[in-house]
DRENPA-512378 format. One line per 10 residues: number of its first residue (from 1); for each residue z negated, y negated, x of C-alpha. Coordinates in steps of 0.1 Angstrom, whole numbers, plus 5000, padded with zeros to 4 digits. Layout:
N
NUM = Z Y X; ...
This chain:
72
1 = 8164 6180 8560; 8161 6169 8595; 8153 6189 8624; 8116 6179 8633; 8100 6145 8632; 8122 6115 8643; 8108 6093 8672; 8100 6057 8668; 8129 6047 8688; 8153 6067 8663
11 = 8135 6051 8633; 8140 6017 8647; 8177 6023 8657; 8184 6035 8622; 8165 6007 8605; 8187 5983 8626; 8219 6000 8619; 8212 5996 8581; 8206 5960 8584; 8236 5954 8604
21 = 8256 5974 8577; 8241 5948 8550; 8256 5920 8573; 8226 5908 8589; 8221 5899 8625; 8188 5903 8647; 8178 5869 8661; 8146 5867 8685; 8131 5832 8685; 8099 5819 8706
31 = 8075 5794 8691; 8045 5776 8702; 8014 5799 8701; 7991 5778 8679; 7963 5798 8691; 7966 5790 8726; 7939 5764 8742; 7968 5744 8757; 7983 5742 8721; 7951 5731 8704
41 = 7944 5704 8732; 7978 5689 8728; 7973 5689 8691; 7944 5670 8693; 7956 5644 8722; 7990 5637 8707; 7979 5622 8672; 7950 5602 8690; 7976 5589 8716; 8000 5578 8687
51 = 7972 5561 8667; 7961 5539 8696; 7998 5528 8706; 8013 5495 8705; 8039 5508 8680; 8014 5528 8658; 8020 5507 8627; 8059 5506 8632; 8059 5542 8637; 8039 5550 8605
61 = 8061 5524 8585; 8092 5547 8599; 8076 5579 8590; 8067 5567 8554; 8103 5553 8551; 8120 5587 8558; 8094 5608 8540; 8096 5622 8508; 8069 5607 8484; 8058 5628 8453
71 = 8045 5608 8426; 8014 5624 8408
Protein backbone atom coordinates (compact mmCIF):
# COMPACT_ATOMS: atom_id res chain seq x y z
CA UNK A 1 0.00 0.00 0.00
CA UNK A 2 1.03 3.59 -0.43
CA UNK A 3 1.90 6.04 2.30
CA UNK A 4 -1.03 8.45 2.16
CA UNK A 5 -2.74 10.05 -0.82
CA UNK A 6 -0.72 10.86 -3.93
CA UNK A 7 -0.56 14.39 -5.25
CA UNK A 8 -1.95 15.27 -8.68
CA UNK A 9 1.61 15.91 -9.83
CA UNK A 10 2.66 12.39 -8.84
CA UNK A 11 -0.38 10.85 -10.55
CA UNK A 12 0.34 12.73 -13.78
CA UNK A 13 4.03 11.81 -13.63
CA UNK A 14 3.18 8.15 -13.12
CA UNK A 15 0.66 8.17 -15.97
CA UNK A 16 3.18 9.77 -18.35
CA UNK A 17 5.83 7.23 -17.37
CA UNK A 18 3.44 4.36 -18.12
CA UNK A 19 2.57 5.84 -21.51
CA UNK A 20 6.26 6.35 -22.39
CA UNK A 21 6.91 2.74 -21.38
CA UNK A 22 4.28 1.76 -23.97
CA UNK A 23 6.30 3.59 -26.63
CA UNK A 24 4.13 6.70 -26.74
CA UNK A 25 5.32 10.28 -26.83
CA UNK A 26 3.43 13.36 -25.65
CA UNK A 27 2.78 15.96 -28.33
CA UNK A 28 1.14 19.31 -27.76
CA UNK A 29 -0.55 21.09 -30.66
CA UNK A 30 -2.37 24.37 -30.95
CA UNK A 31 -5.49 24.59 -33.10
CA UNK A 32 -7.79 27.49 -33.95
CA UNK A 33 -10.42 28.17 -31.32
CA UNK A 34 -13.61 27.73 -33.30
CA UNK A 35 -15.52 29.51 -30.53
CA UNK A 36 -13.52 32.73 -30.88
CA UNK A 37 -15.31 35.66 -32.49
CA UNK A 38 -12.38 36.25 -34.82
CA UNK A 39 -12.57 32.66 -36.10
CA UNK A 40 -16.34 32.82 -36.57
CA UNK A 41 -16.05 36.09 -38.49
CA UNK A 42 -13.32 34.73 -40.75
CA UNK A 43 -15.28 31.52 -41.31
CA UNK A 44 -18.18 33.61 -42.58
CA UNK A 45 -16.12 36.07 -44.66
CA UNK A 46 -13.79 33.68 -46.45
CA UNK A 47 -16.35 31.51 -48.28
CA UNK A 48 -18.22 34.62 -49.38
CA UNK A 49 -15.02 36.14 -50.74
CA UNK A 50 -14.21 32.95 -52.64
CA UNK A 51 -17.74 32.71 -54.04
CA UNK A 52 -17.63 36.18 -55.60
CA UNK A 53 -14.05 36.00 -56.90
CA UNK A 54 -13.25 35.96 -60.61
CA UNK A 55 -11.84 32.45 -60.22
CA UNK A 56 -14.79 31.00 -58.27
CA UNK A 57 -15.90 28.62 -61.03
CA UNK A 58 -12.36 27.43 -61.79
CA UNK A 59 -11.65 26.99 -58.10
CA UNK A 60 -14.82 24.93 -57.65
CA UNK A 61 -13.92 22.76 -60.65
CA UNK A 62 -10.54 22.08 -59.06
CA UNK A 63 -12.11 21.19 -55.71
CA UNK A 64 -14.58 18.87 -57.44
CA UNK A 65 -11.77 17.24 -59.41
CA UNK A 66 -9.65 16.44 -56.34
CA UNK A 67 -12.54 15.54 -54.03
CA UNK A 68 -13.73 12.03 -53.48
CA UNK A 69 -17.28 11.54 -54.67
CA UNK A 70 -19.40 8.90 -53.05
CA UNK A 71 -22.24 7.58 -55.17
CA UNK A 72 -25.57 6.90 -53.50
